[in-house]
C-alpha positions in Angstrom: 70.7 112.0 94.0 73.3 114.9 93.7 71.7 118.0 95.3 68.7 116.0 96.3 67.9 115.7 100.0 65.1 115.2 102.5 64.3 117.2 105.6 62.0 117.2 108.6 61.9 118.6 112.2 62.3 115.8 114.7 59.4 114.8 116.9 58.8 117.0 120.0 58.6 113.9 122.2 61.6 111.6 122.0 61.5 108.2 123.6 65.2 108.2 124.6 67.7 110.8 123.3 70.7 108.7 124.3 69.9 105.6 122.3 69.2 105.2 118.6 69.7 102.9 115.5 70.2 103.9 111.9 69.8 101.2 109.3 69.8 101.8 105.6 71.1 100.4 102.2 73.2 102.5 99.9 74.7 102.2 96.4 77.2 104.9 95.7 77.6 106.6 92.3 80.2 109.3 93.1 83.1 109.0 95.5 86.0 111.0 97.0 83.8 113.9 98.4 82.0 114.7 101.6 78.6 113.1 101.5 76.2 113.2 104.5 73.9 110.2 104.9 72.0 111.8 107.7 72.5 115.0 109.7 70.9 117.0 112.5 71.6 120.7 113.1 70.6 123.2 115.8 72.5 126.5 115.7 76.2 125.6 116.1 75.5 122.1 117.4 75.3 119.3 114.9 75.8 115.6 114.3 76.2 113.6 111.1 76.8 110.2 109.7 79.0 110.9 106.7 81.2 109.6 103.9 84.4 111.6 104.1 86.4 112.9 101.1 88.7 109.9 101.5 85.7 107.6 101.4 85.8 106.4 105.0 82.6 106.5 107.2 82.5 109.0 110.0 80.1 109.3 113.0 80.5 112.9 114.3 78.9 115.2 116.8 79.8 118.7 117.9 78.5 120.6 121.0 79.3 124.1 122.0 82.3 124.3 119.6 83.7 121.0 120.9 83.9 117.6 119.3 82.0 115.2 121.5 82.0 112.2 119.3 84.1 111.2 116.3 84.5 107.6 115.1 86.0 107.2 111.6 86.5 103.8 110.0 89.8 102.7 108.5 87.8 100.9 105.8 86.9 102.8 102.6 83.7 102.7 100.7 84.4 102.9 97.0 82.4 100.1 95.5 79.8 101.6 93.2 78.7 98.3 91.7 76.9 96.9 94.8 74.4 97.8 97.5 75.8 98.0 101.0 73.9 97.7 104.3 75.1 100.2 106.9 73.9 100.0 110.5 74.9 102.4 113.2 73.9 101.6 116.8 74.3 104.4 119.3 73.9 104.0 123.1 75.7 106.4 125.3 74.3 104.8 128.4 76.8 101.9 128.1 79.5 101.7 130.7 82.2 100.7 128.2 83.1 103.5 125.8 83.5 101.4 122.7 80.0 99.9 123.2 78.5 103.4 122.8 79.1 103.5 119.0 78.8 100.3 116.9 79.1 100.2 113.1 78.1 97.2 111.1 78.7 96.8 107.3 76.7 94.0 105.7 76.2 92.3 109.1 79.9 92.5 110.2 81.0 94.8 113.0 83.7 97.3 112.1 86.6 97.1 114.6 89.4 99.2 112.9 89.2 102.9 113.2 91.5 105.8 112.2 89.9 108.0 114.8 87.9 106.7 117.9 86.7 109.5 120.1 83.8 107.8 121.8 81.0 109.9 123.4 81.0 110.5 127.1 78.5 108.3 129.0 74.9 109.6 128.8 75.8 112.1 126.0 72.6 113.4 124.4 72.5 112.5 120.7 71.8 115.4 118.3 70.6 112.9 115.8 67.8 112.0 118.1 66.9 115.3 119.9 63.5 116.9 119.9 62.8 119.8 117.5 66.3 119.5 115.8 66.2 119.8 112.0 67.1 116.4 110.5 68.2 115.8 106.9 68.7 112.7 104.9 71.2 112.9 102.0 72.8 116.2 102.9 74.4 118.3 105.7 71.5 120.5 106.9 70.0 121.9 103.7 73.0 123.3 101.8 75.9 120.9 101.2 77.5 117.4 101.2 74.8 115.9 99.1 74.7 112.1 98.6 75.7 111.0 95.1 74.0 107.6 94.8 70.8 105.7 95.8 69.4 104.9 99.2 66.8 102.3 100.2 65.0 101.0 103.3 66.0 103.8 105.6 65.0 103.0 109.2 65.6 105.2 112.2 64.8 103.7 115.6 64.4 106.0 118.7 65.3 104.3 122.1 66.7 100.9 121.0 70.1 99.9 119.7 69.4 97.0 117.4 71.7 94.3 116.0 72.1 94.0 112.2 70.4 90.6 112.1 67.1 92.4 112.7 67.4 94.1 109.3 69.2 91.4 107.2 70.7 87.9 107.2 73.3 85.8 105.5 72.1 83.9 102.4 72.6 80.2 103.1 73.4 79.5 99.4 75.5 82.5 98.3 76.9 83.6 101.7 76.0 87.2 100.9 74.3 89.6 103.2 70.7 90.1 102.1 67.9 92.4 103.1 65.0 91.8 105.5 62.3 93.9 103.9 60.0 93.7 106.9 62.0 93.9 110.1 60.2 93.5 113.4 61.2 96.7 115.3 59.8 99.1 117.9 60.3 102.5 116.3 60.0 104.8 119.4 58.3 108.2 119.1 60.9 109.8 116.9 61.5 106.8 114.6 60.6 106.5 110.9 60.8 104.2 107.9 61.2 105.8 104.4 62.4 104.8 100.9 61.0 101.3 101.5 58.7 100.9 98.5 60.1 103.0 95.7 60.9 106.6 96.4 58.2 107.3 99.1 59.3 109.8 101.7 56.1 109.3 103.7 56.9 107.5 107.0 55.7 103.9 106.6 55.8 103.3 110.4 52.8 104.3 112.5 54.5 107.5 113.6 53.8 109.7 110.6 57.2 111.3 110.9 57.1 112.3 107.3 59.9 114.0 105.3 59.6 116.6 102.6 61.8 117.0 99.5 64.2 119.8 100.4 65.8 120.1 96.9 66.6 118.3 93.7 64.6 115.4 92.2 63.9 112.1 93.9 63.9 109.4 91.3 62.4 105.9 91.6 64.7 103.1 90.3 64.3 99.3 89.9 67.9 99.0 91.1 67.5 98.0 94.7 69.2 95.8 97.4 67.3 92.7 96.2 67.7 93.4 92.5 71.2 94.9 91.9 71.9 96.4 88.5 75.3 96.4 86.9 77.1 99.8 86.9 80.3 101.2 85.4 83.4 101.8 87.5 83.8 105.6 88.2 87.5 105.0 88.8 87.8 104.9 85.0 86.9 108.6 84.6 85.9 108.6 81.0 85.6 106.3 78.0 88.2 108.4 76.2 90.7 107.8 78.9 89.9 104.1 79.0 90.3 103.9 75.2 93.7 105.7 75.5 94.9 103.2 78.1 93.8 100.3 75.8 95.7 101.8 72.8 98.8 102.3 74.9 98.8 98.7 76.1 98.3 97.5 72.5 101.3 99.6 71.3 103.4 98.1 74.1 102.5 94.6 72.9 103.4 95.5 69.3 106.7 97.0 70.3 107.5 93.9 72.4 106.6 91.7 69.4 108.9 93.7 67.1 111.8 93.3 69.6 111.2 89.6 69.8 111.3 89.3 66.0 114.5 91.3 66.0 116.0 89.0 68.6 115.0 85.9 66.5 116.6 87.5 63.4 119.8 88.2 65.4 119.8 84.6 66.7 119.6 83.3 63.1 122.6 85.5 62.1 124.6 84.1 65.1 123.6 80.6 64.2 124.9 81.2 60.7 128.2 82.5 62.1 128.6 79.5 64.3 127.8 77.2 61.3 130.5 79.0 59.2 133.0 78.6 62.0 132.3 74.9 62.1 133.0 74.7 58.3 136.2 76.7 58.8 137.3 74.3 61.6 136.6 71.3 59.4 138.7 72.8 56.6 141.6 73.5 59.0 141.3 70.0 60.3 141.5 68.6 56.8 144.7 70.6 56.3 146.1 69.2 59.5 145.3 65.6 58.3 146.9 66.4 55.0 150.1 67.5 56.8 150.1 64.4 58.9 149.7 62.3 55.8 152.7 64.1 54.3 154.7 63.3 57.4 153.9 59.6 57.0 154.9 59.9 53.4 158.2 61.5 54.2 158.9 58.7 56.7 158.2 56.0 54.2 160.1 57.5 51.3 162.8 58.8 53.5 162.8 62.1 51.7 163.6 64.1 54.7 165.6 63.8 57.8 164.3 63.0 61.2 164.7 66.6 62.4 162.5 67.9 59.6 159.8 65.3 60.6 160.0 66.5 64.2 159.7 70.1 63.0 156.6 69.2 61.0 155.0 67.7 64.0 155.7 70.8 66.1 154.3 73.0 63.3 151.2 70.8 63.2 150.6 71.1 66.9 151.0 74.8 66.8 148.5 75.0 63.9 146.0 73.0 65.9 146.4 75.2 69.0 145.9 78.3 66.9 142.7 76.9 65.3 141.4 76.0 68.8 142.1 79.6 70.1 140.4 81.2 67.0 137.3 79.0 67.5 137.1 79.8 71.3 137.5 83.5 70.8 134.9 83.7 68.0 132.5 81.6 70.0 132.9 83.9 73.0 132.2 87.0 70.8 129.0 85.3 69.6 127.9 84.6 73.2 128.6 88.2 74.2 126.5 89.6 71.3 123.7 87.3 72.1 123.7 88.3 75.8 123.8 92.0 74.8 120.8 91.5 72.4 118.8 89.8 75.2 119.4 92.7 77.5 118.2 95.2 74.9 115.0 93.3 74.3 114.0 92.9 77.9 115.0 96.4 79.2 
C-alpha cells in the first residue's frame, strides 16, 4: 500500500464531535517510518492516528499551533507476520482525563505510555469534525503512507465502543479473532470500508464513501481470518541472511579445528606422562638393584658397616630426586594443558 491512500470530506452533520471509535485490522509490511493510519486536516489544525518512526502508536491532535492531545504507547509494533486489531476509543466528555483516550490491541487495553497528554474535557475531535478532509493510509494527501494491508475499517461517530464489539477471544486457541459483522450504531459521520475485499464504498447505510487518492488498491486473500505467512523484514536481504549463515558456519568450523588441536595436544601430553611412568619404573628398578646389592654386601661381609649406611643414604637421595623430577614434569604438563584450554575457548 506504499503511496496508496483513501480520502473523503467528512459529513456536514456530525452526531457528536467529542466522541468517536476507530476499529481496524492491520498487517504491517514496512516498519521504522512514520505511517498514518487515519488523519484529518483543516488548515494548520490536524489530527492523526499514526505509527511513529520508532514503531510506537501515537494519537495526536494540534489546534492553533498547540498540541492538544498526544498519547504515545511504550509498546512497539514490528510484527509483520500477523494481523493486529487496533481500537481507539475517544470521548472527551469524560471527567477522568485518562478515560478520554483508550487504546486496545487485540482486545487488551494499553496502559503504558511514553507520552500521555490527554485532551482537555469536551475538546472537539478533528478526526470527527464536519467538512474536515479525512484520509485513510496517509497524512492528508502527501506523506506518511501506510506500508501494509488494512481490513475491516470501522469509524463510529458519537459512541465509544469496547473492543468486544469487534472481536472476541477464541475459546480453543486463546487468540483474538475478528467479528466480521459487529452490531454498531454508526452515527452520521461513521463508515465501514475494506470489509469485503478492497471496496472503499461505505458498507454502512451512511454512504460516506471514499475515493482512491493515489497509488493502487490491491485485493488480497491475506486477511484477519486467513493469515498468510510472510518474511521478516528485520532480515533486510537474502544476501545479508546468507552472509550471516556463512559466518556462523565458519565459526563452527574454526571451533571444530581448535577442538581437534586440543585433542591432539592431549594425546601428546598423555604420551609424555606415559614415558615419565616408564622412566620412574626404570629408576625404581635401579633402586631395587642397589638395595639388593646392600643385602648382598651384608651377607658376604664385603664392605664395612659405614659403607652400607652410606649406600642407604645414597639410595634415599636417589629416590627423593626421582620424586622431584616426576612432580616437576607432571606440573609442566598440567600447565601446558591449562594453557591449551585457554587458547581454545578464548
